[in-house]
C-alpha positions as CSV (number, residue, x, y, z in Angstrom):
1,X,63.7,71.9,6.2
2,X,67.2,70.8,7.3
3,X,69.9,73.3,8.0
4,X,71.7,74.8,4.9
5,X,75.5,75.1,4.7
6,X,75.4,78.7,5.8
7,X,73.4,77.9,8.9
8,X,75.7,74.9,9.8
9,X,78.7,77.2,9.5
10,X,77.1,79.9,11.7
11,X,76.3,77.4,14.4
12,X,79.8,75.9,14.2
13,X,81.4,79.3,14.5
14,X,79.3,80.1,17.5
15,X,80.2,76.8,19.1
16,X,83.9,77.3,18.5
17,X,83.9,80.9,19.8
18,X,82.0,80.4,23.0
19,X,83.5,83.0,25.3
20,X,81.7,82.8,28.7
21,X,84.3,83.5,31.5
22,X,86.3,80.4,32.5
23,X,86.3,81.4,36.2
24,X,85.9,79.8,39.5
25,X,86.9,80.6,43.1
26,X,89.4,79.2,45.5
27,X,87.6,79.5,48.9
28,X,90.8,78.4,50.8
29,X,93.1,81.1,49.3
30,X,90.2,83.5,48.8
31,X,90.9,84.3,45.2
32,X,89.4,84.1,41.7
33,X,91.0,81.5,39.4
34,X,90.8,81.7,35.6
35,X,91.0,78.3,34.0
36,X,92.8,78.0,30.6
37,X,89.6,76.9,28.8
38,X,86.2,75.5,29.4
39,X,87.5,71.9,29.6
40,X,89.7,73.0,32.5
41,X,86.9,74.7,34.2
42,X,84.6,71.7,33.8
43,X,87.2,69.4,35.2
44,X,87.9,71.7,38.2
45,X,84.3,72.1,39.2
46,X,83.3,68.6,38.4
47,X,86.0,67.3,40.7
48,X,84.8,69.5,43.5
49,X,81.2,68.3,43.0
50,X,82.3,64.7,43.3
51,X,84.8,65.3,46.2
52,X,84.8,62.7,49.0
53,X,84.4,65.4,51.7
54,X,81.4,67.6,52.1
55,X,83.6,70.8,52.2
56,X,84.8,70.0,48.7
57,X,81.2,69.5,47.5
58,X,80.2,72.8,49.1
59,X,82.9,74.5,47.2
60,X,81.8,72.8,44.0
61,X,78.2,73.9,44.3
62,X,79.3,77.4,45.3
63,X,81.4,77.5,42.1
64,X,78.4,76.5,40.0
65,X,76.8,79.7,41.3
66,X,80.1,81.7,41.0
67,X,80.5,80.7,37.3
68,X,76.8,81.1,36.5
69,X,76.7,84.6,37.8
70,X,80.1,85.6,36.5
71,X,78.7,88.3,34.2
72,X,76.4,89.9,36.8
73,X,77.1,92.2,39.7
74,X,75.5,90.1,42.4
75,X,77.2,86.7,42.1
76,X,79.1,86.8,45.3
77,X,76.0,87.8,47.2
78,X,74.3,84.6,46.0
79,X,77.4,82.5,46.7
80,X,77.8,83.9,50.2
81,X,74.1,83.3,50.9
82,X,74.4,79.7,49.7
83,X,77.5,79.1,51.8
84,X,75.8,80.5,54.9
85,X,72.5,78.6,54.5
86,X,73.6,75.2,53.1
87,X,73.7,72.4,55.7
88,X,75.8,69.3,56.1
89,X,72.7,67.2,55.5
90,X,72.1,69.0,52.2
91,X,75.7,68.2,51.1
92,X,75.6,64.6,52.3
93,X,72.3,63.9,50.5
94,X,73.8,65.4,47.4
95,X,76.8,63.1,47.7
96,X,74.5,60.1,48.0
97,X,72.8,61.0,44.7
98,X,76.2,60.8,43.0
99,X,77.2,57.4,44.4
100,X,78.6,55.1,41.8
101,X,79.5,58.0,39.5
102,X,75.8,58.6,38.8
103,X,74.3,61.8,37.4
104,X,70.9,62.5,39.1
105,X,68.1,64.2,37.4
106,X,66.6,67.7,37.9
107,X,63.9,66.5,40.2
108,X,66.2,64.5,42.5
109,X,68.6,67.5,43.0
110,X,65.8,70.0,43.3
111,X,64.1,67.9,45.9
112,X,67.0,68.2,48.3
113,X,66.1,71.9,49.0
114,X,69.6,73.1,48.6
115,X,69.7,76.9,48.9
116,X,70.0,78.7,45.5
117,X,69.3,75.5,43.6
118,X,65.5,75.4,43.3
119,X,65.0,75.9,39.5
120,X,66.0,74.3,36.3
121,X,68.6,77.0,35.4
122,X,71.1,76.3,38.1
123,X,70.3,72.6,38.7
124,X,71.0,72.0,35.0
125,X,74.3,73.7,35.4
126,X,75.2,71.2,38.2
127,X,74.3,68.3,35.9
128,X,76.4,69.8,33.1
129,X,79.5,70.0,35.3
130,X,79.0,66.4,36.4
131,X,78.9,65.2,32.8
132,X,79.3,67.8,30.0
133,X,79.3,65.1,27.3
134,X,75.7,64.2,27.9
135,X,74.2,67.2,29.8
136,X,73.8,70.9,29.2
137,X,72.3,74.0,30.6
138,X,68.7,75.2,30.2
139,X,68.1,78.7,31.5
140,X,65.9,81.7,30.7
141,X,68.2,82.9,27.9
142,X,68.0,79.5,26.2
143,X,64.3,79.4,26.7
144,X,64.2,82.3,24.2
145,X,64.7,79.6,21.5
146,X,61.0,78.7,21.8
147,X,59.0,79.4,18.7
148,X,55.9,78.0,17.1
149,X,57.9,75.0,16.0
150,X,55.8,72.5,18.0
151,X,58.1,69.6,17.0
152,X,60.9,71.1,19.2
153,X,61.3,70.2,22.9
154,X,61.5,73.8,24.1
155,X,58.1,74.6,22.7
156,X,56.7,72.6,25.7
157,X,58.8,74.3,28.3
158,X,56.7,76.1,31.0
159,X,58.5,79.3,32.1
160,X,57.6,81.9,34.7
161,X,58.8,85.4,34.2
162,X,62.0,84.9,36.3
163,X,62.1,81.2,36.9
164,X,61.9,77.8,35.3
165,X,60.4,75.5,37.9
166,X,61.4,71.9,38.2
167,X,58.4,69.9,37.3
168,X,57.8,66.5,35.6
169,X,57.0,68.4,32.4
170,X,60.1,70.5,32.5
171,X,62.2,67.5,33.4
172,X,61.0,65.7,30.3
173,X,61.6,68.9,28.2
174,X,65.1,69.1,29.5
175,X,65.9,65.5,28.7
176,X,64.5,66.0,25.2
177,X,66.5,69.3,24.8
178,X,69.8,67.6,25.5
179,X,68.9,64.8,23.1
180,X,68.2,67.4,20.5
181,X,71.7,68.9,21.1
182,X,73.2,65.4,20.7
183,X,71.2,64.8,17.5
184,X,72.4,68.1,16.0
185,X,76.0,67.2,16.7
186,X,75.5,63.7,15.2
187,X,73.6,64.9,12.1
188,X,75.5,68.1,11.2
189,X,78.9,67.7,12.8
190,X,79.5,63.9,12.7
191,X,79.4,63.8,16.5
192,X,82.3,66.2,16.8
193,X,80.7,68.2,19.6
194,X,79.4,67.3,23.0
195,X,75.8,68.0,24.1
196,X,77.0,71.0,26.1
197,X,79.0,72.4,23.1
198,X,75.9,72.6,20.9
199,X,73.9,74.2,23.7
200,X,76.7,76.8,24.1
201,X,76.5,77.5,20.3
202,X,72.9,78.5,20.7
203,X,73.7,80.5,23.9
204,X,76.4,82.3,22.0
205,X,74.1,83.3,19.2
206,X,71.6,84.7,21.6
207,X,74.3,86.5,23.6
208,X,75.4,88.2,20.4
209,X,71.9,89.5,19.8
210,X,71.2,86.9,17.0
211,X,68.1,85.4,18.7
212,X,66.1,85.2,15.5
213,X,69.0,83.3,13.8
214,X,69.2,81.0,16.8
215,X,65.5,80.3,16.7
216,X,65.6,79.6,12.9
217,X,68.5,77.2,13.3
218,X,66.9,75.5,16.3
219,X,63.5,75.1,14.5
220,X,65.1,73.7,11.3
221,X,67.9,71.5,12.7
């Protein structure tokens, strides 16, 4: 069954009230920066990821981690480990994947062996910051949307207890997941929202302990 008006309104409200911290880090001045909104955050980190110099790229990847771990107590530990272990070759190869303003896929980025970027959760965050119109996040929290609704992409996702491995299967699931988010925007919101906005709507519902509602909406949309 398609979504009813109440479910559409609930998803819209969750999209509009997404409240994950809009924070990144200035590694030159050694201070946290709070962007005015998510669009500002996306622009800042996206520019770093596509920087012409590898130090800018390094800051961009570090900020994907910094933002992703913003609500945990160990984010800086992961960021510092990344900055200590990443090599110039890692960064140069990543730059090469982005040549011509391209957005690579999960397998291409994961295959570089960049420290802290071995799974779908954080590699999908990189792709999202490169192009939030067409890409979104797929992490363990969103994997909770999986139900017995076999027609939905996430029903095919293979998840370990603490990790979503990058495989050909999970690559295909991720691509279908972002197309589902696009379809939901087109069908229920006249294309008003980007792929990442719809994903964030589901993330917000789960974060507010409305997992069953999120699952119901996802299965029916």
